[in-house]
N, C-alpha and C positions, 0 to 999 in steps of 0.2 A: 758908537759903532763897536760891535763886538768882533774880536779876532783871536787868533791863536797866541797864547803867551807861553814862551819856552820855559819849562821848569828848570830850576837850578839843580845841579848835582853837587853835593858837598864833597870837598876834597880834604881828607884828614890824614893822608899818608905822612908819617913822621917816624923818627927813630923810637920815640916813646909816646904813648898815648897822651901824656900830660903836655907834650910839646906840640901837639897838633894845632894847626892854624885853620881858621875858617876862610876859605877863598871862594871866589866866583869868577866866571869868565863871561865877558860880553862879546858876542859874535853874531854871525848871521843865523837867525832861527830857521827851523824848517819852514816849508811853504806856508805863508801867511794867508789868512782870509782876505779876499780882495775887498772886503768891507772895512779893513783897517789900514789906512795909509801910514806906514811905519817910516818916518823920516821926512819925506817931502811934504811940506804944507803949502797948499796952493791958494792963491787969491780967488775969490768967487768967479771972476771972469774967466779964469784959466780952465774952469770945468767945462767950458764950451769949446775948448780947443783940444787938439791932440797934444800929448806931452812927449818931448824928446829928451833923452838923457844918454850919456855915454857910458853908463854903468848899469849893473844889474839891480841895484838896491832900490827899494822904496818907490815903486812907480805904479803899483796897482791901486788906483783910486776909483771908487765906484762911479760908473758912468763915464770914465775917461779912458781913452785908448792911448797906449804908450808905444813909442818907437824906441827900441833899445839898440844902440850901436856898440859893438864890441870888436876887438881885434880878431883876425882870423886864427890867431894862436890861442884863443880862449879854450880851456879844457871842455870837452864835449859834455861832461857832467854839468857844468855851469850853463851851457847853452840849452841842454835838455830841461834844466830846472826853470829857466826863463820861459821856454816854449810850453812848459807844463801849465801855464796860465790859460792857454788856449788862444787860437787865432783871433778870437773876438776881443781879447784883452791886450795882446801885445804883438808887435811886428819886430822880428829880430833881423838886424842888418849887421853882417860881418864885413869889416873893412880894415885893411892895413895889418902890419905886424906888431904894432905897439899901441899902448893907450893913447899916446900923442896922435897917432894916425887916426884912431877911432874918434877922438875928441874933435879933431879938425873936420872930419867927415860929418860929424853930428852938427857942427856949426853950419856947414854947407847945406845940409838937409833942412836945418831950421829956416834958412832964407828961401830955399827952393820951394818948400812945402808950406811955408807960413805957420810953422809950429812954435811952441813955447819951449825954450831950452831950460831944463832943470839941471843945474850943476850937481854932480854926484856927491860932492863933499864940501866944496868951498862956497857955502851958502848958509846964512844964519838960520833960515827956516829948516834946512836939512839937518844942521847941527842940533837945533832945538829938538827936532823929532828923534834924532839918535839918542838924545838924553833921556827919552822915555824908557829906554832899556834899563838905565840905572834906577829909575823910579820903580820899575817892575821888580828889579832885584831886591830893593829895600822893602817893597810891599810883601814879597814872598817870604822874606826873613820874618816879618811880623806874623805872617800866617803860620810859620813854623814854631812860633812861640819863643823866638830869640831875636836879639838885635846885634849879635856878635858877627862881625865881618872884618877881617884883618886887611884884605886886599882884593882888588878887582883887576884881573888881567884883561887887557884890551888889545886886539889886533890893530895894527896901524897900516893903513894903505895910503889914502890921501890925507887922512887926519881928521875927517869929519866925525867918525865914530868916537874916537878918544876925546875929542873936544867936547862933544855933547855929554858923554858919560862923566868926564872929569868935572865939567862945570856943575852938573847936578850933584854928584857925590860930595864935592868940596863945599857946596853951598849948604847942604843939610847934615853931612857927616864928615867934617874936615879931617877927622882922625884916621879915616880909612885910606890906605895907600891905593893909588891908581897906577898900575904898571903897564907900560906900553910894550908890545911885542912885535918885532919885525923880522922878516927874512934877512939873512946876512947879505944877500945880493940885491936888496931893495931897502937899504937902511938910510933913507933920506932924513928921517926924523932924528936918528942917532947922530948923523953927521951934522945936521943943522944945530942941534943942541950943543955939540962939542965946539962948533965954529961960532956959535952965538949969532948966527944969521941963517937965512933960508938957503939951503943947498938943493940944487936941482940935479937929478940924475938923468943922464942921457938914455940909459937903458935900465930896465928893472927885470927881475926874475919872472918866469912864466906864471908862477902860482901866487904872486903877490896880490 
């Protein structure tokens, strides 16, 4: 299946040209082709059902309709991006003031409508799909005629994206640094690493 692959933009800003480092960032690409499921991998039987998820990512699967549940505090730009797929592809449901509220409502809709719930990040198939971003980064490096990459910066929300990217990068290019980036008002990963145990935040920032 063919889809849009976000091109890398090299970052070489440094005090001296000789000190420049090659870096890349892994994040949400522009609107993907609905023919390319980026992240969520579904069992064959699931193609016959609607798909329910509590987040925006990775739900456009050919022939499968998605129900997207998001908090009412979701920025309009993100809501518009999801609706941009068209009414035939997705149904947007806004509920609650937080991700936890939306997640609980998604589970309720799963039972009421007989849908299949796809967790937005805590799922091995989703994590494996996120890892394809790292694969595309390394493939693009080869197409540019270089293999140099010092670090990959990855945004951390639920942790699925960095889990997939880090697993792939460290499996094939262990010398490349994988650096997670979080908002200071949503730093559950930073706190968890420091405490050496999972830390759950009761509230997170609006744009996390």
